[in-house]
N, C-alpha and C positions, 0 to 999 in steps of 0.2 A: 328467770333462774338459770344460772350457768349449768353447762353440761356436767361439770364436776360436782356441783352442789346437788344435782339430781341423784347422783349415786352415793352421796355421803349420808346414808342412814347410819344409825348407831349400831354397834355390835349387839348391844342389849336388845334392841328391837328385833334384830334378825334372829337372835336365839329364842326370843319369846315365840316367834312364829313357827320355829322348828320344834318346839317342845311337844312331847307326846305323853299320853297317859297310859300307854300300853305296858304290860308287864312281860318281860322276856326272861326265859330260863335258858341259859347258854352253857354248853360244855365246851371248854377249850383244852386242846391237847397241845402243849408246847414245852419243848425241852424235857420230854418224858414226865411232865407234870400235868395232872388233871385238876382243873379249877372249876368250882361250881359258883355261878354268879346269878344274882337276881337283879334285873334292871326295871325300875319303875318309871323311867323317862329316858329320853334321848340324852339329856344331861341330868345326872343324878343330883340330889340335893347338894348345894355348895358346901365344900369342905376343903381346907388347905391340904396339900399333899401329905403333910405330917399327920393330918387328922382323917385322911381318906380311909374307906373301909378296908379291912384286911383283904377282901376279895379283889378290890381294885388294885391295891399295891401288889398282890400276888400275880395278877394278870400282867401288869407292867413288867414285873421281874421275869416272868416266864417268857414274855416276848423278847426282852433284852437278851436272855440266855439263848433263846432259839435263833435270834439274829446273829449273835456271836458265833454260833455253831454252823452257820451257812458255809457251804463249800462251793466256791466258784471255779470255773475253768481256770487252770493255771496259766494256759497260753491260749491265744486266739488270733485269728487274722480274718479281716473282712472289709466290706465297703458299706457306706451308708450315704443317704441323701439328707441334707440339712438346709434349714432356712432360718436365718437369724434376724431379729429386729430389736435394737436397743436404742431407745429414744435419746437418752442423755449423751450417748457416745456417737450419735448420728450414724449408727450402723443399720443398714438395710441390705443384707447380703444378696437377696435373691436365692434361688436354689443352687446348692453346691454339692459336689461329690467329695466324700472323705474316704480315703483308704487308711485303714488302721491296723495296728498290731499291738499286742501286749504280752508281757511275761512277768508273772508275779507282780511286783510293784512298779515295773517298768512299763512305759506307755509311749506310743508314737502315732502320729497321724499326719497325713498330707491332704491339704485342701486343693481342689481343682475347680476351675470355672467349668460351665457347661455350654455346649454348643449343639443345637439341634437334639437336645436330650441326652447327649453323650459327654464323656469326660474330655475336657479340652486342655487348657494350660494349667500347670502347677502354680499355685499362688503363695502358699505358706506350708512349711513343714515344721513340725513341733515334736520334740521328744523330751521325756523325763527319764534321766538315768537314776542311779542309786542315791546321788547327792545333789546333782545339778540338773538344770534344764537348758535346752537350746532352742531358739526360735529363729528360723530363716525366712526372710521375705524375698521371694524371687524377683519382685518388681524393683526393689531398691538394692538387691544383691548384697545384703549384709546379714550377719547372724549374730545374735546376742546370747551369750552364756550367762546364766544367773542361778542363784539358789532356787530350788523348787520349794513350793509350787509356784506356778506362773498364774497370777490372779486373773489376768485378762483371758487366758485360754481355758481356765476353769469356768469363768463367767460365760464364755461362748461355747463351752462343752466340747472341747476338742478331745477330751480324755474318754476313751472307750474301754478302759479297764472296768470290769463289771462292778468293782467296789465303788466306782464313781457314781453308779446309779443306785447305790444304797446310802447316799448322802441326803439328809433332809435339808440341810443348808450347805452351801458351797464350803468344802473343806471340813465338814463336820459329819462323821459317820452317824448312821441312824441310832446305833446302840448308845453312842455318847450323848446324842440329843435326848433320847428317851431317859437316860439316867439323870441328866441335868434337870429335866422336867420333874422326874420322880423326887429328886432331892430339893426342888425349889418350892415356892409358895403358891403355885397355881392350883386351881380347882381341877381335880382329875376325875375322869369317868371312862367307862369302856362299854361298848355295845358291839353287837354283831348284826349284820344285815341279812337279808333273805338269801344272799349268795354265799354266806359263810365268811365274808370279809370282816376282819376286826377293825373297829374305829377306836383309836386311842385319842381321847379328847382331853385337851387342857385349856383352861380359861383363867386369865389373870387380869386383875384390875387394880390400879392404884390411882391417886388423885390426878395424874397426868395422862394415863394411857389405859386402853383396854385392848388386850391381845387374846386372840382365840385361834386355836389350831387343831386340826384333826389329821392324824396319821393313819393311812389305810394300809394294812398288811394282810396278805392272803395266806392262810395256813396251807391251802392246797398247792401253793407254789413255794413251800418251804419258808414261810414267813417273810417273803420278799416284799419290799415296798412297792405298792402299785399305785399310790396316789397320795395327795396331800392338799390341805386347804389351810391357808394362814391369813388371818385378818388382823391388821394393825390399825388402831384408831388412836390419834393423839388429839385430846380435847382442845388444847390451845393452838394447835397448828393443823387444821383439817387438810391443808395442802400436802401434808406428809402422809395422810392415810393411804393405805394400799391393801389390796386383796390379791393373794398369790395362789396359783393352782399348779399341781404336779399330776401328771398322768403317765404311767409307765406300763407298757405291755410286755410280758415275758413269753418266751417260746422255748420249748424243750428241744435242744440240739443234742443228739445222741443221748447221753445219760445225764446231762446237766442243763441248767436253765441259763439263758442269756436274753438280753432285751431284743424285742422286735421293733418297738417304737417308743418314743418318749416325747412329751410335750411339757414345756415350762412356760407359764404366762403370769404376768403381773400387771394389775390394773390400778390406776389412781382411784381412790375412794373406797368406801365400805360397801360391799355387795353381797347379796345372797347368791349362792351357787345355783339355786333354783331359778333365779331371775336372769336368764340368758340375754334378755333384751337390753339390760344395763351394761353388758360387757362389750362396749363398742371400741372400734379401733382408735378413735380420737382420744381415748383415755388409756390406751395400752402403753405401758412403760417398757415392757420387755416380752419377747416371745422367742422361744427356741423350739423348733420341731425337728425331730430326728427319726428317720426310718431306715433300719438296717436292711439292706438289699441282699447281702451275702455274708455268711459267717461260717468259719471252720474252727471248731474248738480243739484244744489239745494237739496243736501242730508244733513242729520243731521250729524254735525261734532262738536266734543267737543274741547274746548280750550286746554284741558289737553293733546291732541294728539301732541301738539307742545312743550311740556315741556320735560325736561330731564327724569323725571319719566315716562312720557307717551311713550317714545321711547322704553321702556322695554329692556334696555341694559343688557348684561350678568353680572352675579355676578363676582366681581373682576376687572371690567373695571376701569381703571385709568381715573379720571376726572381732567383736567387741566383747572381751571377757571381763565381766563385772565382778567375777570372783577373784581373779588374779590381778586385775587392773591392766591387763595387756591388750594391745590392738595389733593385729597382723592380718595378712592376706593369705588365702589358700593358694598354694602353687599348683 
C-alpha cells in the first residue's frame, strides 16, 4: 500500500471517531451579545446552514461582528525568522531573517540569508503601496512593479501586517470566510473546549467532494484566529485530497495584540489531527513557520518607505513596470 493511500481515510470515518456524547452548556460573550447554547455532540445533528439552530447562527454572527471590531496596531516594525517549504514550487528556503514594517494597509519586508545564526545578505525586498506592489530580487538586480496583491509573496507570507494573520485563506479575511460559510449550504456547529476556545465547525458533502473545516478563535485574545483545520476529500481524485493546519500564537505588546509565531502546513491525503504519526514529511505539500523575534507597535512610519524610491535600490537596477508597461534603470 502506498504511503499516500495509507493516509487517505475518508472524512466521514474521521468525524465518526471524533464524535462525542457529552452535553455542553456554553456562554459566549461576543460583540456585546450573550448567547446561550446547548451542545449534544462535537458535531451537532446535520443541518444545512439555512436550517441550523438559531443558537448556532447567532454564535456565527456574534463572532463575525467581534472579528470586524478587532483593533490592530496601526503601525509596527520588527524582525522575524522564517522557514518555507513548498513542494510544487521546489522551494526549500532554510532559515531566513525578515525585517518588516507596516502602516495601515501598507506593508514591506526584506528577506536576508543567515550565516552563523546572524543576518547576512539581503535577498529580496517586497512592498505593497496603496495601489501597487514592488518586488526586488538582489541576485538578479531587477524590480517588478505590479498591481497588488502579489500572490507569490502572500503564499510565502512576506506580509506582516496583522490583518494578514486574520485570513483563513490567502487573501480572504476571516469575517468574509465565516460569512460565506454562514450563507452557504454547509452543516454548521459550534463548540467550546476546556480552554474557552471556540470551534466554528462546518461540513459540506456533495456527490464529488467532502469538505470539513474548523476555525479556532479565542475570546480571551479578542476573538483572534489562533488555529484552523481544513480537510478536502475528492472521491474521484484521491490524489487531490489534502489536510491543512493553521496554528497562530499571539502576544500582547503594550496595549495591543500581535503575533508571536505562526505555522501553516498542508499534507497530501485525509488525516486526523490526533494521528500525528500520519503527518510525515514525504507527504508534506507546504510548510511555513514564522517566529517574531522583535516587534515595536505604534512607531512612526512614513508612507515613503513603501515606494520604489523608498526601497533604496542599487543604482543600475532594472525596473519592469507591469502597470505602465515601461522598463528603465535606476540611476
